[in-house]
N, C-alpha and C positions, 0 to 999 in steps of 0.2 A: 504494499498501500503504500502509497503519495501522498502526503498532507501538506498542504495550503495553507497558510493563515490569513484574513481577510481583514479587513476594517474598512471599506469603503471607498479608499482614497484610487488615485492614478494608477501608482506603484504597486497597491494590493491587485488591480487588474491587471496589470502585467505580472505579476508572479502566477495568478490564475491560468494565464495563458502560457507561461512560460509550463506551469507543475501539469497540465492538460498536456502540452506537447511532451513531456518525459516519462507521463501516464501512458499516452498511446505509444512512444517506441520501446515502453520497456512493458506495455502487457500488462497492465497492471491499475488495480481500483483508484481511483481520486478522492481523496476526502476532503471538504473545505471547513475549516473551522473559523468561528469567531469566538473570540474571547469576551467574555461581559463580566467586568470587578465591578462586585456588589456593594464594595466599600465606595464605589464612586456616587451610591445611591443616598449616601446619610447626608444629610445636612444638618448638623446640630442632632439632636433626638427628638423624636424616634426618627427611623430610616423614613424617607420622602418615598413614598410609595407611589406616585403620578410619576416622578424621574424613571423608578425603576421600571414600570410599563414601558417608558418611553423608547427606555434602552432596550429592553426586549424588543417592542416593534421595530426598533431602528435594527436592528442583530438579525431580525428574521428577513428584512428587507435585502439587507446586505448579501446575505446568504443566498436567497431568490435570484437576486441579480448575478453574482457569481457563478449559480449552477445553470445559470439560462447562456452564461457567457462561455463554459465548458460544452454545453449543448450545441451552442452553434457552432464552434469552433472544432471541436474534436467529438463528434455524436457518439463514436463507437465506445468511447471510456465512460466504464462505471462510476458514477459520481455519486457520492453519498456527502449530506450538511451536518455539522454538528455545531452547538452552541455550548461553549465549553466556559464553566465558573471560574473566576480568577484570573490575575492578571495572566497578560497574553502570553509571555517569555516561560513562565512555569507552566501553565497549561499544555503549550505546544511541546514541552521537553517530556512530560507526563506521557503523552500521546504518543513521542518518538520511539519507547520501547517496540511499537508495534510497527514504527515506518522506515520504509527503506529511504528515504528521504522526505527533508521537510522544506518547503520553499516558502520565503517572506518578499515582501518589497523590501529595499531598501531605506527609502524613509515613508513612513507613513502620515497619518494625520497632525503628527507630531512635528514633520517640516524636517529642519537640520537634527532635531534630536534623536533621529531615527538610527544615527551612529554614534552619538555620544553614551559613554560609560554607562551600563544598566539599561541599556534600549533594549528592545527588541532581540534585534538585529546581532549586538554583540554578545546579548547575554545566551541566546540559543547558539553561536558560533563557537562559544567558547565552553559549553556543556553538553549539550545535546549530543546522544550516543550513534547518532545516525548523521550523515553527512548534512549540511544545510545550506542551500543555494538563496543566497540574497541578492534578488534581481535589481537590474537598473532598470530606471522607469523612462530612460532615455529611449528614443526611437533612433534604431541603429540599422546599417546594412546589416546580412549574413556574411562573414566573412569566412563561413566554414574553417574554423581553426579552433583549437582547445590549445589552451598554456596551463604548464605545471612544472613546479621547481625541484628540483631533487639537489640532495646534497652526497656525502659521504656513507653517512649513517643505512643502517638496515630499517631502521624505523618510517621509512618514507614510502612502504611498500602500500600501504592502504588508499594515500593522496594518488600516487599512481595508477594503481588499478581503478581508481574511479576515473581517473581521465581518460584512459586507455580503452573503456567502456563507454563514456560519455562520447568519446571520439569515433569507435564503431558505431554508436546508435545514430548521429548523426554525420554520417560521411564523410568527418571532417579530417583535416591533418591534424597530428598532436605535434606540438612543439614541448620540447623537454627543456627548459633553461636551467643553466647551473651559474650561479654568480661566483665570482673571483676579486676578492678585496681589491680594490687599485693599487696600484703601486708595488704590491705585493710579489715577491718572486714564485715561480710555478715551474713545475715538469710539464708541457701542456699535453706531453703525450701521455703520462700519468693522469692527468685530468681526463682527457678524450676518453681514455680505458675505461677509468672509473664512472662515468655518464652512461657507455655503451654498456659495459656489464651491469648495471643498475638496473638495466630495461631488459636483459636479455630472456628472460625466461616469459617475460609478457610481450615480447615481439615474436617469438614462439607460437604464442597462443593467439596475437592477434595480426595474423597475416596480412589482415586487409586493411589494416592502419599504417598511411604513411607518417613516418616520424623526423620531425628537424630535432639534429641535436645543437642547441644553441648555447655556448659557452661564453659568457660576456665578461669584461671585467669592470664590475658599476657594482654600488652596493645593492644587495640583496633588493629591496623595496623598489630602488631606482629601475632596476632590471624587468622583474615582474611587471611594473605598472607602465613602465613603456612597452612591453610585448603584451598588455591587455587592449592597447588602442586599436589594433587589426584583431582582435580574436572576440568569438560569442562566448566561450566560458574561460574563466580563471582561478584553476584549482589550487588552494593553500590547503595550509595544514594546522588542526586546533588540538591544543595540548590535553583538552577536558580537564582542567584542572578544580572545577566546580565553581561555585558562586564565587568568590574572593577572585580567585587567578582569573578565571572569565574577563572578569570587568577589567583586569591588568591585562590580561591576554596578551598573547605570542606577541613581540614586538612587530616583528615581520607583518605576521598575518592579521594583525589590528590596521596596521597602517596602509595594506595591500587592499582589505577590506574597504576601509575610505577612501583611496585613493584610485582605484581601479576603475577605468573608462567602459568597463562590461561588467556581466555579471559575475559573482564569484561564489563559488562551492568552498565551502570551509570544512576539513574532510578529516575527523578523529577517527573515523574508523568504517570499514566497508564490507558490505556482503551484500552481494547483488541479486536478485531475485532469482530461484531457478529455471523459470521459462524464458530468461535473456540469452541464453542459449550459451553464455559465454561463461567468464571468469568463475571459478569455484570458492567455497567459502573459504577454502585454507589461507586464503592473503584476508581475511577480513577480520580478525581478531586484536591487532597490535595497534597500537597508538601511535602517533604520528607526530614529529617537530617537521617546517620544512626549511628552505636555505636561512642560514644565518641563526642567532641566537632565539 
């Protein structure tokens, strides 16, 4: 199952479109979730019943509109709706236990706050047990390229696996970026060998995916943000540090999440659906940290 969080904003609608596309490509059901926090219904004491009723009606309308959008764009997708109680990030995080992927808009009705510490996007990316796709609401061309970062650590496998699978599903090229600190001395043959070896097993399994090995002399954030200019999706890592840690978030991942020019997938672990016809569950259990600290 894929889950998409909605709040009625323009980027929320963009997230619904993205989630519907992924659900269609993965042949999975889609659940549309709108969270209502009961604490917002209390203005003094007692709780305001009129406000609670208005929030309920608004939530139902948002869900109906999102469902209609899925049925219009991807009528073959099985879609359900759910109104969850509580703040959006904890509600979606709880549902993530049964999901392959969660999709949210980069900025909801809170505008710029959509990527501040404690926001739905940042909290989910740092805590959810499945990949979290943060969708840019910007209208962009389709570039048919997925970007992912690698380093020398074995723990990058989940993000790489997710990136290969997304490239396969989309018929896209996969650009694998490795950033080298500027002005440092490297054995370039060794660096290229490391990048190539990092993907050896995946390349054998995903023979249909064209891979570009992109080794750059740049800070990791700069390299990945620059690569996102011509990409449909940028895959970064999440440490899965828990509530406090996620608000600090991996410095590279959080910066990329904020500055990337395309949609971003934050991957802590990855276990693709059995019916996707590809990557097996043996690659889905380990945590992952991306390029740099």
